[in-house]
C-alpha positions in Angstrom: 3.2 7.7 -5.1 4.2 9.2 -1.7 7.2 11.4 -1.1 9.4 8.6 0.1 8.6 6.5 -3.0 9.2 9.5 -5.3 12.6 10.3 -3.7 13.5 6.6 -3.7 12.7 6.4 -7.4 14.7 9.6 -8.2 17.9 8.3 -6.4 17.6 5.0 -8.1 17.2 6.6 -11.5 20.3 8.6 -10.7 22.4 5.6 -10.0 22.0 5.0 -6.3 22.0 1.3 -5.5 22.1 0.8 -1.7 20.4 3.4 0.3 17.3 4.1 2.4 15.0 7.0 2.4 13.6 7.7 5.7 10.1 9.0 6.5 11.6 12.5 7.1 13.0 12.2 3.5 16.6 12.1 4.8 18.8 9.5 3.0 21.2 7.0 4.4 23.7 5.6 1.9 25.2 2.2 2.7 28.6 0.8 1.9 28.8 -0.4 -1.7 26.4 2.3 -2.9 27.2 3.0 -6.6 26.8 6.8 -6.3 25.5 9.6 -4.1 23.6 12.1 -6.4 23.8 15.7 -5.4 20.7 17.3 -3.7 20.2 19.4 -6.8 20.1 16.3 -9.1 17.7 14.6 -6.7 15.4 17.7 -6.6 15.4 18.0 -10.4 14.6 14.2 -10.8 11.9 14.5 -8.3 10.3 17.4 -10.3 10.4 15.2 -13.5 8.8 12.3 -11.7 6.1 14.5 -10.2 5.2 15.8 -13.6 5.0 12.3 -15.1 2.8 11.2 -12.3 0.5 14.3 -12.7 0.2 13.8 -16.4 -0.5 10.1 -16.0 -3.4 11.0 -13.7 -4.6 13.8 -16.0 -4.6 12.0 -19.3 -7.9 10.4 -20.3 -7.8 6.6 -20.6 -6.6 5.1 -23.8 -10.1 3.9 -24.7 -11.4 7.4 -24.1 -8.7 9.0 -26.2 -9.4 6.6 -29.1 -13.1 7.3 -28.8 -12.3 11.1 -28.9 -10.2 10.6 -32.2 -13.0 8.4 -33.7 -15.8 10.8 -32.9 -14.1 14.1 -33.1 -10.8 13.7 -35.0 -7.2 14.0 -34.3 -7.3 17.8 -33.9 -9.8 17.6 -31.1 -7.7 14.9 -29.5 -4.6 17.2 -29.7 -6.4 20.0 -27.9 -7.1 17.6 -24.9 -3.6 16.3 -24.8 -2.1 19.8 -25.1 -4.2 21.0 -22.1 -2.7 18.2 -20.0 0.8 19.1 -21.1 0.3 22.8 -20.6 -1.2 22.2 -17.2 1.7 20.0 -16.2 4.8 21.4 -17.8 8.1 19.6 -17.6 10.7 21.3 -15.4 12.5 24.0 -17.5 9.8 24.4 -20.1 
């Protein structure tokens, strides 16, 4: 996901309906837009999205996770998952 896509997603999740995020990351809101989130709300939502994306990339595939559980047990799997979460903490943690 590039920066424009992330910011677009953040504003959409915060209630924006009719807007455009430009390549310089400025935002143009159109008539009829449901809400204009604050810059701090957008920044916080972007941080959440970036963590989710980083974790998505870092987690092993589901088949690999199941294989880990089968061969080494739940506790070994939990160590792997905890490392991903520790390496990519949610904002505010």
